[in-house]
GUGURO-674389 format. One line per 5 residues: number of its first residue (from 1); their letters; for each residue x, y, z of C-alpha. Coordinates in nm, 3 decimals, m for minus. Layout:
NUM	A	X Y Z ~ ...
# end
This chain:
1	MSLEK	12.314 12.030 4.420 ~ 12.378 12.399 4.480 ~ 12.151 12.698 4.501 ~ 12.107 12.941 4.217 ~ 12.373 13.211 4.197
6	DGSLP	12.116 13.484 4.137 ~ 11.998 13.465 4.498 ~ 11.646 13.345 4.416 ~ 11.461 13.150 4.684 ~ 11.457 12.771 4.646
11	STLDI	11.131 12.593 4.591 ~ 11.001 12.319 4.819 ~ 11.119 12.062 4.564 ~ 11.463 12.222 4.563 ~ 11.481 12.203 4.942
16	LKISS	11.388 11.834 4.940 ~ 11.645 11.760 4.672 ~ 11.919 11.944 4.860 ~ 11.820 11.771 5.185 ~ 11.833 11.431 5.021
21	SKALS	12.171 11.511 4.873 ~ 12.308 11.620 5.208 ~ 12.161 11.314 5.376 ~ 12.324 11.076 5.130 ~ 12.641 11.289 5.135
26	GGIPG	12.768 11.225 4.787 ~ 12.707 10.859 4.715 ~ 12.948 10.584 4.815 ~ 13.231 10.815 4.936 ~ 12.986 11.016 5.147
31	ALAMV	12.823 10.705 5.290 ~ 13.165 10.561 5.372 ~ 13.262 10.888 5.546 ~ 12.945 10.876 5.754 ~ 13.010 10.514 5.856
36	IQVCT	13.364 10.608 5.961 ~ 13.232 10.905 6.155 ~ 12.969 10.702 6.343 ~ 13.207 10.414 6.418 ~ 13.481 10.649 6.539
41	LMPLR	13.257 10.840 6.778 ~ 13.041 10.548 6.890 ~ 13.249 10.466 7.202 ~ 13.223 10.824 7.330 ~ 12.854 10.847 7.249
46	TTFNY	12.782 10.517 7.422 ~ 12.979 10.639 7.721 ~ 12.793 10.965 7.771 ~ 12.454 10.799 7.717 ~ 12.549 10.545 7.985
51	QYRHG	12.647 10.833 8.212 ~ 12.321 11.014 8.134 ~ 12.132 10.712 8.268 ~ 12.353 10.596 8.555 ~ 12.533 10.919 8.649
56	GSSTV	12.841 10.960 8.862 ~ 13.154 10.818 8.719 ~ 13.432 10.978 8.521 ~ 13.482 10.909 8.152 ~ 13.773 10.672 8.215
61	TTFRV	13.582 10.479 8.483 ~ 13.277 10.441 8.259 ~ 13.500 10.321 7.978 ~ 13.633 10.049 8.209 ~ 13.287 9.945 8.324
66	LYNEG	13.156 9.918 7.968 ~ 13.464 9.731 7.854 ~ 13.428 9.483 8.141 ~ 13.067 9.424 8.039 ~ 13.149 9.311 7.689
71	GLRRF	13.483 9.427 7.560 ~ 13.508 9.653 7.257 ~ 13.181 9.517 7.122 ~ 12.995 9.670 7.418 ~ 13.065 10.020 7.287
76	YRGVA	12.897 9.939 6.956 ~ 12.564 9.822 7.087 ~ 12.314 10.026 6.890 ~ 12.549 10.097 6.600 ~ 12.291 9.988 6.338
81	PALLM	12.024 10.237 6.453 ~ 12.300 10.500 6.481 ~ 12.399 10.446 6.117 ~ 12.034 10.482 6.018 ~ 11.988 10.793 6.231
86	GPLCR	12.276 10.975 6.061 ~ 12.128 11.043 5.717 ~ 11.776 11.090 5.859 ~ 11.890 11.355 6.106 ~ 12.090 11.529 5.838
91	FGDTA	11.788 11.527 5.606 ~ 11.573 11.701 5.867 ~ 11.838 11.950 5.972 ~ 11.915 12.046 5.615 ~ 11.548 12.074 5.519
96	ANVGK	11.498 12.305 5.815 ~ 11.809 12.511 5.747 ~ 11.865 12.530 5.373 ~ 11.835 12.864 5.195 ~ 12.012 13.135 5.001
101	REEVL	12.229 13.218 5.303 ~ 12.341 12.860 5.350 ~ 12.707 12.813 5.433 ~ 12.802 12.456 5.513 ~ 13.139 12.419 5.678
106	HLSFI	13.138 12.043 5.723 ~ 13.410 12.028 5.983 ~ 13.487 11.701 6.162 ~ 13.143 11.574 6.273 ~ 12.990 11.919 6.332
111	PLIMP	12.771 12.062 6.054 ~ 12.808 12.439 6.086 ~ 12.492 12.552 5.911 ~ 12.352 12.903 5.921 ~ 11.977 12.893 5.997
116	AGVLS	11.824 12.979 5.664 ~ 11.607 12.688 5.539 ~ 11.289 12.809 5.702 ~ 11.395 13.164 5.617 ~ 11.338 13.073 5.254
121	LLDSF	10.983 12.967 5.331 ~ 10.914 13.272 5.547 ~ 11.070 13.508 5.296 ~ 10.838 13.377 5.026 ~ 10.537 13.533 5.197
126	KSTEG	10.493 13.907 5.231 ~ 10.326 13.866 5.573 ~ 10.631 13.691 5.719 ~ 10.910 13.840 5.511 ~ 10.977 14.117 5.762
131	FPIAL	10.994 13.893 6.073 ~ 11.303 13.948 6.293 ~ 11.588 13.705 6.234 ~ 11.549 13.574 6.590 ~ 11.188 13.474 6.522
136	KTMAA	11.285 13.309 6.195 ~ 11.563 13.119 6.371 ~ 11.308 12.999 6.625 ~ 11.093 12.867 6.342 ~ 11.391 12.681 6.196
141	STTAA	11.475 12.531 6.535 ~ 11.112 12.425 6.584 ~ 11.112 12.251 6.247 ~ 11.427 12.057 6.328 ~ 11.285 11.964 6.671
146	LWRIN	10.957 11.835 6.524 ~ 11.150 11.622 6.277 ~ 11.331 11.455 6.567 ~ 10.998 11.334 6.706 ~ 10.953 11.120 6.395
151	LTPID	11.292 10.959 6.463 ~ 11.224 10.881 6.831 ~ 11.161 10.504 6.785 ~ 11.502 10.465 6.620 ~ 11.662 10.683 6.886
156	TLKTT	11.493 10.483 7.164 ~ 11.629 10.157 7.021 ~ 11.978 10.304 6.979 ~ 11.993 10.463 7.325 ~ 11.849 10.159 7.504
161	LQVQG	12.109 9.932 7.345 ~ 12.387 10.177 7.436 ~ 12.275 10.202 7.799 ~ 12.149 9.850 7.868 ~ 12.378 9.652 7.639
166	PKGLS	12.264 9.309 7.518 ~ 11.956 9.312 7.742 ~ 11.825 9.626 7.573 ~ 11.607 9.445 7.322 ~ 11.443 9.231 7.587
171	LLGII	11.387 9.540 7.799 ~ 11.185 9.699 7.521 ~ 10.991 9.378 7.468 ~ 11.125 9.316 7.120 ~ 11.249 8.978 7.251
176	LTAPV	11.008 8.860 7.519 ~ 11.194 8.544 7.614 ~ 11.458 8.727 7.814 ~ 11.493 8.656 8.186 ~ 11.318 8.870 8.443
181	LTYKG	11.506 9.192 8.521 ~ 11.460 9.406 8.828 ~ 11.599 9.744 8.925 ~ 11.788 9.687 9.251 ~ 11.495 9.491 9.385
186	IFNVQ	11.258 9.786 9.366 ~ 11.053 9.682 9.065 ~ 10.920 9.333 9.028 ~ 10.763 9.376 8.684 ~ 10.922 9.196 8.394
191	TGEKI	11.114 9.457 8.202 ~ 11.063 9.262 7.883 ~ 10.697 9.363 7.899 ~ 10.731 9.737 7.828 ~ 10.574 9.717 7.484
196	KMRGP	10.322 9.462 7.607 ~ 10.225 9.697 7.888 ~ 10.197 10.021 7.689 ~ 10.203 9.912 7.325 ~ 10.433 10.047 7.052
201	SILYH	10.388 10.399 7.191 ~ 10.661 10.307 7.440 ~ 10.908 10.362 7.158 ~ 10.808 10.729 7.158 ~ 10.898 10.776 7.524
206	GALAS	11.137 11.067 7.541 ~ 11.008 11.222 7.218 ~ 10.912 11.549 7.383 ~ 11.249 11.571 7.559 ~ 11.431 11.485 7.236
211	ASATF	11.250 11.761 7.050 ~ 11.305 12.004 7.338 ~ 11.676 11.928 7.354 ~ 11.710 11.990 6.982 ~ 11.520 12.317 7.011
216	VGHFP	11.707 12.436 7.321 ~ 12.040 12.340 7.166 ~ 11.983 12.533 6.844 ~ 11.958 12.882 6.990 ~ 12.277 12.880 7.201
221	WFFTH	12.467 12.723 6.914 ~ 12.370 12.987 6.660 ~ 12.406 13.272 6.908 ~ 12.756 13.164 7.008 ~ 12.852 13.090 6.648
226	NQLSS	12.739 13.431 6.527 ~ 12.906 13.616 6.813 ~ 13.240 13.440 6.764 ~ 13.220 13.482 6.388 ~ 13.191 13.857 6.435
231	LISKP	13.468 13.873 6.697 ~ 13.725 13.650 6.526 ~ 13.838 13.801 6.198 ~ 13.821 13.579 5.893 ~ 14.160 13.493 5.735
236	ADDRF	14.228 13.545 5.367 ~ 14.105 13.274 5.132 ~ 14.462 13.156 5.062 ~ 14.528 13.096 5.435 ~ 14.355 12.761 5.432
241	FLKLS	14.495 12.626 5.760 ~ 14.406 12.941 5.957 ~ 14.062 12.945 5.802 ~ 14.007 12.582 5.896 ~ 14.136 12.640 6.250
246	RNALI	13.907 12.938 6.297 ~ 13.605 12.740 6.185 ~ 13.703 12.450 6.409 ~ 13.738 12.675 6.716 ~ 13.406 12.847 6.655
251	GFISS	13.232 12.515 6.595 ~ 13.366 12.344 6.904 ~ 13.289 12.635 7.137 ~ 12.939 12.668 6.991 ~ 12.879 12.298 7.043
256	MVSDT	13.008 12.316 7.400 ~ 12.767 12.599 7.488 ~ 12.480 12.420 7.315 ~ 12.550 12.089 7.489 ~ 12.568 12.259 7.829
261	CSNSI	12.233 12.432 7.781 ~ 12.051 12.118 7.665 ~ 12.231 11.858 7.879 ~ 11.971 11.831 8.155 ~ 11.697 11.762 7.900
266	RVVKT	11.905 11.486 7.743 ~ 11.966 11.331 8.087 ~ 11.590 11.319 8.150 ~ 11.525 11.184 7.799 ~ 11.775 10.902 7.837
271	TKQTH	11.648 10.811 8.184 ~ 11.289 10.793 8.062 ~ 11.375 10.603 7.744 ~ 11.593 10.338 7.903 ~ 11.429 10.279 8.240
276	EQPIT	11.320 9.925 8.315 ~ 10.960 10.043 8.358 ~ 10.757 10.312 8.183 ~ 10.804 10.628 8.389 ~ 10.690 10.988 8.361
281	YPQAV	10.913 11.292 8.315 ~ 10.868 11.406 8.678 ~ 10.965 11.057 8.795 ~ 11.275 11.065 8.575 ~ 11.375 11.405 8.713
286	SMVIC	11.315 11.286 9.069 ~ 11.527 10.974 9.019 ~ 11.822 11.174 8.888 ~ 11.803 11.435 9.164 ~ 11.765 11.171 9.439
291	KDGVT	12.081 10.997 9.321 ~ 12.312 11.280 9.210 ~ 12.132 11.599 9.315 ~ 12.061 11.895 9.089 ~ 12.425 11.884 8.982
296	GLLFR	12.367 11.539 8.835 ~ 12.061 11.663 8.650 ~ 12.255 11.946 8.493 ~ 12.593 11.787 8.429 ~ 12.565 11.408 8.404
301	GLRTK	12.777 11.291 8.112 ~ 12.850 11.646 8.005 ~ 13.227 11.616 8.028 ~ 13.227 11.312 7.803 ~ 12.997 11.481 7.554
306	ILANG	13.219 11.788 7.549 ~ 13.522 11.561 7.524 ~ 13.369 11.435 7.202 ~ 13.393 11.796 7.086 ~ 13.757 11.825 7.191
311	VQVDT	13.709 12.014 7.518 ~ 13.785 11.899 7.873 ~ 13.646 12.054 8.194 ~ 13.831 12.076 8.527 ~ 13.664 12.087 8.868
316	GNYYY	13.788 12.149 9.223 ~ 13.739 12.018 9.573 ~ 13.825 12.066 9.937 ~ 14.180 11.939 9.978 ~ 14.412 11.953 10.280
321	GQGHP	14.719 11.943 10.059 ~ 14.974 11.712 9.900 ~ 15.078 11.427 10.129 ~ 14.825 11.509 10.401 ~ 14.648 11.198 10.534
326	MKPHR	14.311 11.367 10.589 ~ 14.095 11.326 10.277 ~ 13.756 11.504 10.285 ~ 13.693 11.324 9.957 ~ 13.601 11.014 10.163
331	IRMTH	13.265 11.175 10.251 ~ 13.164 11.189 9.887 ~ 13.272 10.828 9.840 ~ 13.053 10.724 10.133 ~ 12.755 10.919 10.004
336	NLLLN	12.794 10.762 9.660 ~ 12.797 10.411 9.808 ~ 12.485 10.489 10.013 ~ 12.305 10.595 9.698 ~ 12.411 10.297 9.492
341	YGLYK	12.316 10.053 9.768 ~ 11.972 10.217 9.771 ~ 11.995 10.298 10.142 ~ 11.877 10.654 10.076 ~ 11.527 10.517 10.014
346	KMEIF	11.493 10.425 10.382 ~ 11.594 10.756 10.535 ~ 11.547 11.127 10.500 ~ 11.846 11.295 10.340 ~ 11.876 11.671 10.362
351	RSPRA	12.136 11.935 10.300 ~ 12.193 12.115 10.625 ~ 12.254 12.489 10.653 ~ 12.608 12.603 10.711 ~ 12.692 12.697 11.066
356	QFEDL	12.729 13.072 11.103 ~ 12.973 13.273 11.316 ~ 12.726 13.293 11.606 ~ 12.683 12.915 11.604 ~ 13.055 12.840 11.604
361	TRFHI	13.125 13.084 11.888 ~ 12.887 12.900 12.119 ~ 13.202 12.704 12.203 ~ 13.501 12.856 12.025 ~ 13.634 13.204 12.106
366	DDYIN	13.555 13.487 11.865 ~ 13.917 13.559 11.777 ~ 13.976 13.202 11.664 ~ 13.667 13.186 11.440 ~ 13.747 13.530 11.296
371	FLRTI	14.093 13.396 11.214 ~ 13.950 13.087 11.039 ~ 13.723 13.291 10.817 ~ 14.003 13.533 10.728 ~ 14.303 13.309 10.664
376	TPDNV	14.368 13.177 10.311 ~ 14.673 13.027 10.139 ~ 14.723 13.368 9.977 ~ 14.765 13.565 10.300 ~ 14.935 13.319 10.537
381	QEYSK	15.245 13.540 10.552 ~ 15.040 13.813 10.715 ~ 14.913 13.584 10.993 ~ 15.225 13.398 11.106 ~ 15.179 13.495 11.473
386	AMARF	14.808 13.412 11.468 ~ 14.883 13.075 11.307 ~ 15.121 12.991 11.592 ~ 14.867 13.109 11.848 ~ 14.586 12.899 11.702
391	NVGDD	14.803 12.595 11.620 ~ 14.737 12.617 11.245 ~ 15.008 12.522 11.000 ~ 15.147 12.169 11.010 ~ 14.892 11.896 11.073
396	CPVFY	14.615 12.159 11.047 ~ 14.713 12.335 10.724 ~ 14.552 12.636 10.560 ~ 14.369 12.543 10.241 ~ 14.120 12.706 10.008
401	GLYEF	13.766 12.685 10.145 ~ 13.882 12.613 10.502 ~ 13.612 12.818 10.672 ~ 13.337 12.684 10.445 ~ 13.457 12.332 10.521
406	CQISA	13.420 12.401 10.894 ~ 13.077 12.556 10.843 ~ 12.951 12.253 10.652 ~ 13.084 11.998 10.900 ~ 12.953 12.182 11.208
411	GGSIA	12.626 12.276 11.041 ~ 12.550 11.913 10.969 ~ 12.605 11.803 11.329 ~ 12.402 12.091 11.474 ~ 12.117 12.025 11.232
416	AAVKL	12.122 11.654 11.317 ~ 12.098 11.738 11.688 ~ 11.798 11.960 11.619 ~ 11.630 11.671 11.439 ~ 11.669 11.460 11.753
421	NNREA	11.552 11.743 11.978 ~ 11.239 11.788 11.769 ~ 11.175 11.413 11.772 ~ 11.182 11.411 11.394 ~ 11.428 11.121 11.394
426	DIAIN	11.541 10.839 11.621 ~ 11.887 10.829 11.462 ~ 12.062 11.118 11.287 ~ 12.387 11.079 11.092 ~ 12.651 11.328 10.979
431	WAGGL	12.953 11.143 10.844 ~ 13.122 11.478 10.774 ~ 13.132 11.548 11.149 ~ 13.313 11.385 11.441 ~ 13.614 11.619 11.446
436	HHAKK	13.687 11.556 11.812 ~ 14.034 11.712 11.860 ~ 13.947 12.080 11.803 ~ 13.981 12.295 12.116 ~ 13.802 12.608 12.229
441	TEASG	14.096 12.828 12.130 ~ 14.288 12.630 11.868 ~ 14.296 12.364 11.600 ~ 14.440 12.020 11.668 ~ 14.481 11.685 11.496
446	FCYVN	14.335 11.781 11.155 ~ 14.032 11.934 11.334 ~ 13.949 12.306 11.328 ~ 13.594 12.334 11.467 ~ 13.458 12.086 11.720
451	DIVLA	13.121 12.000 11.568 ~ 13.065 11.736 11.838 ~ 13.071 11.990 12.123 ~ 12.839 12.219 11.928 ~ 12.596 11.931 11.866
456	ILELL	12.600 11.828 12.233 ~ 12.531 12.188 12.339 ~ 12.228 12.175 12.109 ~ 12.112 11.846 12.262 ~ 12.148 11.986 12.615
461	KVHPR	11.872 12.234 12.541 ~ 11.626 11.944 12.560 ~ 11.808 11.648 12.714 ~ 11.919 11.650 13.080 ~ 12.200 11.397 13.023
466	VLYVD	12.400 11.324 12.708 ~ 12.644 11.033 12.671 ~ 12.936 11.076 12.430 ~ 13.098 10.752 12.308 ~ 13.419 10.762 12.100
471	IDVHH	13.556 10.454 11.914 ~ 13.819 10.643 11.712 ~ 14.173 10.508 11.756 ~ 14.271 10.853 11.890 ~ 14.144 10.990 12.220
476	GDGVE	13.853 11.234 12.196 ~ 14.042 11.499 12.390 ~ 13.859 11.806 12.259 ~ 13.517 11.680 12.365 ~ 13.638 11.552 12.702
481	EAFYT	13.806 11.884 12.774 ~ 13.493 12.083 12.692 ~ 13.275 11.892 12.939 ~ 13.537 11.797 13.199 ~ 13.366 11.977 13.487
486	TDRVM	13.000 11.897 13.428 ~ 12.781 11.597 13.504 ~ 12.543 11.685 13.221 ~ 12.770 11.506 12.974 ~ 12.953 11.178 13.029
491	TLSFH	13.241 11.104 12.790 ~ 13.349 10.746 12.720 ~ 13.651 10.692 12.492 ~ 13.816 10.368 12.372 ~ 14.152 10.459 12.221
496	KFGEY	14.518 10.378 12.173 ~ 14.729 10.521 12.456 ~ 15.102 10.555 12.511 ~ 15.333 10.769 12.295 ~ 15.049 10.825 12.055
501	FPGTG	14.863 11.139 11.948 ~ 14.719 11.329 12.131 ~ 14.884 11.179 12.440 ~ 14.575 11.220 12.660 ~ 14.312 10.974 12.774
506	DIRDI	14.482 10.810 13.071 ~ 14.256 10.592 13.281 ~ 14.321 10.836 13.567 ~ 14.163 11.124 13.372 ~ 13.819 11.106 13.532
511	GAGAG	13.687 11.462 13.530 ~ 13.693 11.739 13.790 ~ 13.452 11.930 14.009 ~ 13.093 11.841 13.932 ~ 13.221 11.629 13.646
516	KYYAL	13.440 11.401 13.857 ~ 13.396 11.037 13.746 ~ 13.198 11.152 13.439 ~ 13.500 11.117 13.210 ~ 13.576 10.752 13.136
521	NFPLR	13.884 10.650 12.938 ~ 13.970 10.299 12.827 ~ 14.337 10.311 12.714 ~ 14.421 10.031 12.470 ~ 14.730 9.881 12.308
526	DGLDD	14.819 9.781 11.952 ~ 14.645 9.498 11.770 ~ 14.300 9.517 11.932 ~ 14.075 9.260 11.760 ~ 13.699 9.222 11.720
531	DSFLA	13.628 8.980 12.001 ~ 13.831 9.169 12.260 ~ 13.683 9.503 12.162 ~ 13.319 9.393 12.158 ~ 13.358 9.219 12.495
536	IFKQV	13.490 9.525 12.678 ~ 13.267 9.767 12.488 ~ 12.946 9.587 12.579 ~ 13.046 9.532 12.939 ~ 13.142 9.894 13.001
541	LSNVM	12.857 10.050 12.804 ~ 12.588 9.836 12.966 ~ 12.701 9.959 13.308 ~ 12.723 10.320 13.188 ~ 12.366 10.302 13.060
546	AFYRP	12.250 10.153 13.388 ~ 12.427 10.410 13.610 ~ 12.402 10.726 13.398 ~ 12.074 10.670 13.211 ~ 12.141 10.919 12.928
551	TAIVL	11.850 11.061 12.733 ~ 12.060 11.105 12.417 ~ 12.379 10.947 12.285 ~ 12.644 11.087 12.051 ~ 12.857 10.815 11.890
556	QCGAD	13.180 10.912 11.716 ~ 13.258 10.636 11.464 ~ 13.616 10.714 11.368 ~ 13.721 10.452 11.111 ~ 14.094 10.475 11.184
561	SLAGD	14.044 10.194 11.439 ~ 13.993 9.954 11.147 ~ 14.266 9.715 11.037 ~ 14.495 9.856 10.772 ~ 14.441 10.223 10.848
566	RLGCF	14.739 10.439 10.754 ~ 14.756 10.605 11.095 ~ 14.585 10.341 11.307 ~ 14.722 10.047 11.502 ~ 14.413 9.838 11.581
571	NLSLR	14.303 9.525 11.398 ~ 13.924 9.560 11.377 ~ 13.708 9.437 11.092 ~ 13.366 9.576 11.007 ~ 13.214 9.320 11.242
576	GHSGC	13.393 9.463 11.545 ~ 13.349 9.828 11.451 ~ 12.986 9.809 11.344 ~ 12.907 9.584 11.639 ~ 12.949 9.891 11.859
581	VDYVK	12.692 10.080 11.652 ~ 12.449 9.791 11.673 ~ 12.490 9.762 12.050 ~ 12.445 10.137 12.112 ~ 12.137 10.134 11.892
586	SFNVP	11.986 9.847 12.093 ~ 11.920 10.081 12.390 ~ 11.660 10.274 12.185 ~ 11.789 10.613 12.299 ~ 11.800 10.905 12.051
591	LLMLG	12.131 10.857 11.871 ~ 12.355 11.096 11.679 ~ 12.615 10.913 11.468 ~ 12.918 11.107 11.348 ~ 13.228 11.036 11.142
596	GGGYT	13.579 11.114 11.259 ~ 13.921 10.975 11.174 ~ 13.996 10.732 10.896 ~ 14.286 10.761 10.654 ~ 14.254 10.462 10.422
601	IRNVA	13.965 10.622 10.243 ~ 13.825 10.316 10.067 ~ 13.784 10.147 10.407 ~ 13.628 10.460 10.556 ~ 13.360 10.456 10.286
606	RCWTY	13.303 10.084 10.339 ~ 13.274 10.126 10.716 ~ 13.033 10.419 10.723 ~ 12.816 10.270 10.449 ~ 12.785 9.942 10.638
611	ETAVA	12.714 10.121 10.966 ~ 12.441 10.322 10.797 ~ 12.287 9.989 10.694 ~ 12.319 9.866 11.054 ~ 12.139 10.177 11.177
616	LETEI	11.864 10.111 10.922 ~ 11.848 9.741 11.015 ~ 11.904 9.656 10.650 ~ 12.110 9.371 10.507 ~ 12.326 9.474 10.214
621	SKDLP	12.535 9.270 9.975 ~ 12.904 9.220 10.044 ~ 12.966 9.274 9.673 ~ 12.988 9.646 9.605 ~ 12.743 9.791 9.354
626	YNEYF	12.888 9.986 9.067 ~ 12.948 10.343 9.178 ~ 13.138 10.656 9.082 ~ 13.447 10.545 9.276 ~ 13.434 10.175 9.193
631	EYFGP	13.803 10.158 9.100 ~ 13.903 10.265 9.453 ~ 13.781 9.936 9.598 ~ 13.990 9.693 9.393 ~ 14.104 9.430 9.363
636	DYTLE	13.822 9.252 9.550 ~ 13.544 9.513 9.509 ~ 13.368 9.396 9.825 ~ 13.246 9.562 10.142 ~ 13.480 9.361 10.363
641	VQPCN	13.769 9.504 10.566 ~ 13.981 9.204 10.658 ~ 14.192 9.197 10.976 ~ 14.559 9.109 10.946 ~ 14.778 8.878 11.153
646	MENKN	14.920 9.145 11.385 ~ 14.964 9.055 11.750 ~ 14.694 9.164 11.995 ~ 14.890 9.322 12.279 ~ 14.573 9.371 12.482
651	TPEYL	14.590 9.065 12.705 ~ 14.273 8.936 12.872 ~ 14.423 9.023 13.209 ~ 14.491 9.382 13.107 ~ 14.144 9.428 12.961
656	QKTTC	13.975 9.282 13.265 ~ 14.177 9.495 13.506 ~ 14.103 9.815 13.312 ~ 13.735 9.729 13.292 ~ 13.719 9.684 13.668
661	VLLEN	13.876 10.027 13.725 ~ 13.617 10.195 13.500 ~ 13.328 10.017 13.665 ~ 13.460 10.123 14.005 ~ 13.468 10.484 13.884
666	LRNIA	13.104 10.451 13.786 ~ 13.015 10.330 14.135 ~ 13.184 10.638 14.279 ~ 12.927 10.864 14.120 ~ 12.749 11.043 14.406
671	GGAAP	12.468 10.829 14.538 ~ 12.518 10.571 14.266 ~ 12.244 10.739 14.063 ~ 12.219 10.951 13.754 ~ 12.235 11.327 13.815
676	SVAMT	11.915 11.527 13.798 ~ 11.890 11.876 13.657 ~ 11.629 12.146 13.682 ~ 11.521 12.207 13.323 ~ 11.377 12.538 13.209
681	HCTPY	11.103 12.526 12.951 ~ 11.246 12.499 12.600 ~ 11.012 12.468 12.305 ~ 11.164 12.233 12.047 ~ 11.249 12.420 11.732
686	KAETP	11.044 12.322 11.428 ~ 11.217 12.374 11.096 ~ 10.984 12.474 10.815 ~ 11.241 12.392 10.548 ~ 11.561 12.185 10.545
691	TLLYI	11.762 12.508 10.535 ~ 11.638 12.624 10.876 ~ 11.730 12.348 11.114 ~ 11.888 12.493 11.423 ~ 11.848 12.762 11.690
696	PEKAG	12.102 13.042 11.646 ~ 12.092 13.182 12.000 ~ 12.356 13.105 12.260 ~ 12.345 12.788 12.464 ~ 12.242 12.966 12.784
701	NMPVV	12.414 12.851 13.102 ~ 12.556 12.529 12.966 ~ 12.884 12.451 13.148 ~ 13.167 12.515 12.904 ~ 13.525 12.579 13.005
706	SSKEE	13.805 12.732 12.810 ~ 14.093 12.496 12.873 ~ 14.188 12.191 13.069 ~ 14.408 12.397 13.298 ~ 14.096 12.567 13.436
711	MEPED	13.946 12.228 13.517 ~ 14.241 12.077 13.697 ~ 14.255 12.015 14.075 ~ 14.487 12.217 14.294 ~ 14.760 11.953 14.271
716	ADKRT	14.809 12.033 13.903 ~ 15.182 11.968 13.894 ~ 15.111 11.595 13.853 ~ 14.953 11.653 13.512 ~ 15.043 11.818 13.183
721	SPTFN	14.811 12.021 12.965 ~ 14.666 11.874 12.645 ~ 14.811 12.166 12.449 ~ 15.158 12.076 12.570 ~ 15.102 11.711 12.479
726	DRRII	14.968 11.806 12.136 ~ 15.298 11.966 12.048 ~ 15.515 11.707 12.221 ~ 15.375 11.374 12.103 ~ 15.326 11.316 11.732
731	CDEEM	15.307 10.971 11.580 ~ 15.584 10.913 11.326 ~ 15.328 10.810 11.063 ~ 15.096 11.109 11.105 ~ 15.239 11.302 10.811
736	SDSDD	15.351 11.016 10.586 ~ 15.291 11.040 10.213 ~ 14.957 10.906 10.096 ~ 14.904 10.647 9.828 ~ 14.566 10.807 9.771
741	DGFCQ	14.689 11.159 9.691 ~ 14.605 11.124 9.324 ~ 14.243 11.056 9.404 ~ 14.211 11.384 9.592 ~ 14.218 11.585 9.274
746	KHYNI	13.865 11.473 9.191 ~ 13.558 11.686 9.247 ~ 13.445 11.709 9.603 ~ 13.141 11.858 9.760 ~ 13.026 11.750 10.104
751	LL	12.676 11.608 10.097 ~ 12.476 11.570 10.423
# end
């Protein structure tokens, strides 16, 4: 049916007839076209609805997960309600939008309809005839939104089946004989009882969000469509292909803008509709934000939905560069595992403030920090001399966002230290920290800013003695150097030694001046296994705790000491590595846990996730939960890091001899007792909000030295400087190509 050529307004009966015609779309051919359309797009629509509910993963990853759940059939769960929804939605949209200015450009699956149906009704009354077009468009959008409320039960059934698969019917209570379902052990109510609990009204959950999404989506669509229509000239009628292309471009861009504006509402709607228990809108919003942050609320599933409209979105990340073994992306992988294991429910997670210039220069010199915040890949040619001076270039490359990366890492460690100082936590964790090679005046070993030193300086405001323990495969030279002449900080490092970066950490490096015997180094050989490591670690640490009696501990948990690390040479499993965390925790001293090295990123995420669980005294499954980076952990998809059959070159005799030397050094501490210090009054800083977590003033008279040369005894010719060793000894594998380079192109944002 078409409208009258004379421009007269259609009657209500005419509108209903036109709507019915559009809904049925021309009999059998139209119905067949609609079936083809729904069946063709069903996989994409199932995918973005699944992403709306579960968040995280890329389109390809979600495709794989859904396919593994039930093959091709899994994508067509809910196809029957979808086929029913098609003509009903079209009926409502057409009834709301039909009128004398109607222009239907039925392109692909996008009905490009000018908002004129309600205009006909408004134009029929003198009191509303003169309303602005914007107000009339709002009325049309409201009509379409109210119609969607009537369709909510069908939409609930369709969406639940798409998200939950074959268990969707039992979840709603349509089939009450289904087995009991729980959500990660949190809810113990039978999910098949939703209708029994709340009655049929449960099918209308999400109705308000559905109507709101329709309303919010209408305005941006029409605004964008009208703007582009006026900007892009219309081809002549005989240029059919150009005319079709123009309409397609305008339609797709309009849909993209509309989808972006309404996406967060659709995420909340889907979460509320498909949750295992009846939940409120605030609860749905809170769940999404707790898991994926505000970004998840705004953009979950959006790329897939836009992909359905023929548009793909690219995102960026912090990236050291092609072939570089350091992957900041591992932090996001760890965070995602923590969320999907549900560990976040047992701890406070906050986004720390970025460290500012004044914070970073509490240890580093001003010139160096000024250089870091100035240098970019675009101006490296102008700073060639400064790059040589500050050791930036090869293993410490210049990349986009370098200074922000340093601010985030250091800010997290400083904020965690403040939490401990204020007694707001017993254990604080910053897996983005632990960059222990950075020096006062230069970068080293993939590290630019030494967040560990900055955190210890913060702890020293309250704690008289701080113990630093390093289980990274590389020696913690930057931290040892910073506190080499003070007894306020004892450094204890277990590391590979001998023609291995950074070349420091000899057992004879024991500190100088007031710090003599307060630097302990346990040099190790290749192939260190769990039993050997735990035996020496516990023996040495128990004596350190007895002699030094620290009031706070900083534990650097570098994961490159695990078996199979690209740059490591130890043979530890998670049992050996996490056993150190468990033992340190057993002393019940305020503990700051930091990240560090680790260059097989899937094992880094496994390690730090498991050690978070150890800190929380929580048992977690060895089988990994589905997460955004699930494909990284194949083929076994477990939490295990298995040791290999490499030879342990650390003989019992060698380990025992080295242990005896370290214990003797402890006994040489003056008086055999922990040092005392006269503490000035320092009021612990109380942060009112998570963005104000640390004290910006200088660290007072804390003993910090500029370089190891200044700390050396008079007979310095028997030793070489760390800077010299940094440039002389480089492991052959340090800059090898990475098998994981492709993964680094994914979105990255450090979360603390």
